[in-house]
Residue, then its C-alpha position, 0 to 999 in steps of 0.5 A: m636370696g633364697e629360691e622363690k617358693t613354688y605353689v601348686a595351688k597359689r589360688p584356689p583351684m578352679g575346675w569340674n568334678s564328675w560327681d554331681c552329674y555322673g556319680a560313680s559312673v563317669n566314662e571316658e567320653q563324658l570326661l573328654g567331652n566336658a574337658r573340651y567344653m572347658a577348654e573352648n568356653l571356660k579356660e580363658f576365665g581361669w578354669q583348668y581342672i577336670v576331675c574324675d570322681i569315685q569308682w573309676y576302677e569299677s566296671g559295673a558302676d552305673s549311678h550315685a549308688y555304691h555296690k557293696f563288695t564288688e569286684l574292682e580292677m586291680d594290678e598285680y601290685s594291689r593298685l587300683i586301675p581304670a575299668v577298661d569298659r568305661f575308659p577304653s584308652s586305659a587298655g594294655g596297662k596305660g591307665f589314665g595316661p592317654i586321657a591325661e595326655q589329651i586333656h593336657e594337650m587342651g591346656l588343662k589339668f587332670g585329677i582323680h578321686i581315691m579312697r584312703g586305704i588299700p583295696r579289700q580284695a588286695v588284702h583278702r588275696n594277699t597280693p604284693i606291694l611294689g618296692t617292698k617284701a610286705t603284702a597287702r595283708d601285712i599293712a591293712h588296718p581291718a578295723s579302719i573302714c569307711l562307713w559308706n563304701t566297702d572298697m577299702y581297708g585303712v593302712d596301718a602307718n606302723c607297718e613295714g610296707a605301708q609307706e611304700y604302698y602309698n609311694s607306689i600308687f602316687k608314682m603310678y599317678a605321676e606316670w599317668g600325668v595326674d595333677f590333682v588327687k581328691v582323697d576321700d574318707i579322710a577329712r572328717e572331724d577326726c582327721g587331726p593328730e590327736a584323733p582316735g582314727a587312722a586318717f592323720s597317719e594316712i594323710a602324712m603318708i600321702k603328703k610324703a608320697i606326693a613329694e617323692s612321686g616326682r610330680s606336683m599334685v594338689l591334695s584335696l581332702s574329703p568329705g568333712p566337716a574338718r575341725v577348725d581347731q585342727k587348722d595348723f595340721l591341715l595347713e601343713n599337710a593339704n592344699m584343700w580340705r572340706m569344711t562340709d559334708d557333701f554339698w547339694d542344691k538344698w537351701e538349708l545347706l547353703y544357709g548353713m554355709f554362711e556360719r561355716c565360712h565365718a568359722w573358717e574366716g581368715i584361714g585360707c592362704k596360698d597353697h591351702w584353702p578351706d573348701c565349701d565343696m561343689l558348685p551344684i549348678g546346671h544339669l546335675r544327676v545325669c546318671d540317675e535319669t531314666a534313659q528310656a523315654a517314650s517321646d522327645d517331650d518326655k526326654k526334655a522333661m527328665v533333663k529339666r528334672g535333673y537341673t539344679h533345685f537352686t533358683q537363679d537368685e540362690q545360685k548367685i548367692l552360692m557363687t558370691l559367697w564361694c568367691i568372696f570367701r575364696s573357696p575352691l570352685m568345682i563345677g558339678a554340672e554336665m557342662r555341655d548342657n549349660d544354658e546361658f544363665t549357668l555359663s554366665l555364673l562361670t564367666n563373670t569377670r568381676l566375680l572371678d577377679m574377686h575370687r582371684h585377687g581378694r584378700k582378708a575376706k571377712q564377715v563385716s556383720r550379721e543381723d539375723d539373716l542379713v549377712i555382709w562380707k567384704s574383701q580387698t585386692k592389692d590394686g585398690k579394689l574393695f568387694v562388698a556383698f550384702f546377702n539376704i538369706g531370710e524369708e522376708k524383704k530387708k532394707t539396709k544402708l551401705k555405710f562407709k564407716d562399717l567397711g573401713i572406707k575413709g577419705k571421700s564421700e563417693y567412689p566409682a563402683a560397679d554392680v558385680w552381677s549386672g555390670e552396671g557402673f555408678e558413683l557410690k555414695d555413703k549410706m546408699k540405701l539397699e533393698l534386698g528381697p528374700h534369698t538375694v544378694r547385692c555385690f559391689e566392686i568399689g574403686l578406692s584408688d585413683s586408677f580404678c576403671q569401671c570398664 
């Protein structure tokens, strides 16, 4: 018998990313503070990644905005390194090693965000690349640039030294103890092998560099939207890829995600997951709030403004869709400010069981803005979710034949959100208000327990 395959992302990764709350400005205290919160409150539910998003190599980063052509922290081999004023433990060439070590000691995993390519300042200074005689200027593709961030030039895969550059940065990340790398400006609609841009070749170089680094790392591609017709390439080269541009707490974006999930239905599998993007719940946009307030009341008001714009029912829709579809889950909130409701979204065991063990998720039907999804587990559970994403109340029935249920006239079931157990009968009537969801766990096997 052959060796059993080792998966780096057997199930969709679950974690926290600093972007929604701290933008480009996250620092060491904030990373470790959120890691401690996850270890104490969420780890037992399957949450494990702490991901430091963009601009960790910029000392002056202070918001969600980017500073054009700013000075970046870089070593002698053209590799970006953490800004010491924001990450003090990185001093003396330690990089993210000390932070990763502390996060690992909590039983969690550590990730970082990078932009594809090589720093423009490395190219302008023509600095060396580790493991080759080529320099930054030799491998740069100056016409391959990001339209929203000025830090990098693309890397030309046809040049000697290009693969060595990517090998050198991922070898450094492996030495730091990085478990997850989110690569940006690389997963929009032109990422495939027939695309005119350079993204395809850079994804291939990155995949090879991770394989040669000596450390397993989840490879996440952003920002999207990736193209469904390039699914074979993405399945071969990445563990996660974005189906969408940045997802924020706007109803129209959540409404549109139903169409995206339907388009990518049935494609996600072990180690390879279409990604709906962040969970913009809880306390967001912390870095954009004004720190100076005249009184405590003003401070409380500012914090409240930073919270998600989704209603509680809309947050339940968000979590239900992400979990039944089996998207990766990345919390966007400053978790230390979680209220009871936000914490309940992240610790709902039935919901997370659907995310962890659901299989063959599919949209059963869509009639106007009434959408029905289902998935099933190996141990005989059927999950079914009814979404009303319209602006008017809707009435419907839960029909066994539509869900492929045969054999009995009733089954034990539980409401995923309320936790209430009951006997489910065919053609049960449902009434859903605007922007609401009902989700049920149905026991099709005799061993099913509602407890």
